[in-house]
C-alpha positions as CSV (number, residue, x, y, z in Angstrom):
1,M,-50.5,-124.3,29.7
2,N,-47.2,-123.9,27.4
3,K,-45.0,-120.6,27.5
4,L,-44.6,-118.8,24.3
5,L,-41.0,-117.5,23.7
6,Y,-40.5,-115.1,20.8
7,S,-37.2,-115.0,19.0
8,P,-35.7,-111.3,18.3
9,E,-36.2,-112.5,14.6
10,A,-39.8,-113.4,15.1
11,I,-40.5,-109.9,16.8
12,N,-38.8,-108.2,14.0
13,D,-40.7,-110.2,11.2
14,L,-43.9,-109.0,13.1
15,D,-42.6,-105.3,13.1
16,E,-41.9,-105.6,9.3
17,I,-45.3,-107.1,8.5
18,W,-46.9,-104.0,10.4
19,T,-44.7,-101.6,8.8
20,Y,-45.4,-102.9,5.4
21,I,-49.0,-103.0,5.6
22,N,-49.2,-99.8,7.3
23,N,-46.9,-98.1,4.8
24,E,-47.4,-99.8,1.4
25,P,-51.2,-99.7,1.2
26,Q,-51.3,-97.0,4.0
27,N,-53.7,-99.0,6.0
28,P,-53.0,-99.0,9.8
29,A,-56.3,-100.6,10.5
30,A,-55.3,-103.7,8.3
31,A,-51.9,-103.8,9.7
32,Q,-53.1,-103.8,13.4
33,K,-55.7,-106.5,12.5
34,I,-53.3,-108.9,10.6
35,V,-50.7,-108.6,13.2
36,S,-53.2,-109.1,16.2
37,D,-54.7,-112.1,14.1
38,I,-51.4,-113.7,13.6
39,L,-50.6,-113.2,17.5
40,D,-54.0,-114.8,18.0
41,T,-53.3,-117.7,16.0
42,I,-49.8,-118.3,17.8
43,E,-51.6,-117.9,21.3
44,K,-53.4,-121.2,20.4
45,L,-50.2,-123.1,21.0
46,Q,-50.2,-122.2,24.5
47,D,-52.9,-125.0,24.8
48,F,-52.1,-126.9,21.7
49,A,-48.5,-126.9,21.1
50,E,-48.4,-129.6,18.2
51,L,-51.1,-127.9,16.4
52,G,-49.0,-126.9,13.6
53,S,-47.7,-129.4,10.8
54,P,-44.0,-130.7,11.0
55,L,-41.8,-128.8,8.9
56,S,-40.8,-132.0,7.3
57,S,-44.0,-132.5,5.8
58,I,-43.0,-129.6,3.2
59,T,-39.1,-130.1,2.9
60,E,-36.6,-133.0,3.4
61,F,-35.2,-131.1,6.2
62,K,-35.5,-133.2,9.3
63,S,-36.0,-131.3,12.6
64,D,-38.3,-130.6,15.5
65,Y,-39.6,-127.4,13.5
66,R,-43.3,-126.9,13.0
67,F,-45.4,-124.4,11.3
68,L,-48.9,-122.7,11.5
69,V,-50.4,-120.8,8.5
70,Y,-52.4,-117.6,9.1
71,G,-53.7,-116.2,5.7
72,K,-50.5,-115.3,3.7
73,Y,-48.2,-115.6,6.7
74,I,-46.3,-118.9,8.1
75,V,-45.3,-119.1,11.7
76,F,-42.3,-121.3,12.3
77,Y,-41.8,-122.7,15.8
78,R,-40.3,-125.5,18.0
79,V,-41.8,-127.3,21.0
80,M,-39.3,-127.7,23.8
81,G,-41.1,-129.2,26.9
82,L,-43.6,-126.8,28.0
83,D,-41.9,-123.9,25.9
84,V,-42.8,-123.1,22.5
85,H,-40.2,-121.2,20.8
86,I,-41.6,-118.9,17.9
87,D,-38.7,-118.4,15.5
88,R,-40.1,-116.8,12.5
89,V,-43.2,-115.1,11.0
90,L,-42.7,-115.0,7.3
91,Y,-44.8,-113.9,4.2
92,G,-45.8,-117.2,2.4
93,R,-44.7,-116.1,-1.0
94,R,-40.9,-115.1,0.4
95,N,-38.4,-117.9,-0.1
96,Y,-39.2,-119.0,3.6
97,I,-37.2,-122.3,3.5
98,S,-34.2,-120.4,2.6
99,I,-34.7,-117.7,5.1
100,L,-35.4,-120.4,7.8
101,F,-32.4,-122.5,6.8
102,G,-30.3,-119.4,7.2
103,T,-31.8,-118.7,10.7
104,L,-31.1,-122.4,11.4
105,Q,-27.4,-122.2,10.1
106,N,-26.9,-119.1,12.2
107,E,-27.9,-121.0,15.4
108,V,-25.6,-123.8,14.5
109,D,-22.7,-121.5,13.9
110,S,-23.1,-119.7,17.3
111,K,-22.8,-122.8,19.2
């Protein structure tokens, strides 16, 4: 079984998703259900780490990143041995490639 490791950005993304749905349509039940369903989808990676598609299937960027789609949300992650690094959980209508590349650039800059 693989170990799921959430980045601070991914945790923040999930918090923002919950807060937005809770506050904008003022629907705490929907907010809880959507975030729980996203987490349930991510948990499948414990048994099937390569379940998602490679990021290179939707962009020219070559990397070890993969993604899963749940409804309107996209989970970006990397598999490293038995560890699955959940890096971002983004709304699909956002410029997620730009956001993700910004995250990747920050990782490169900090090394």
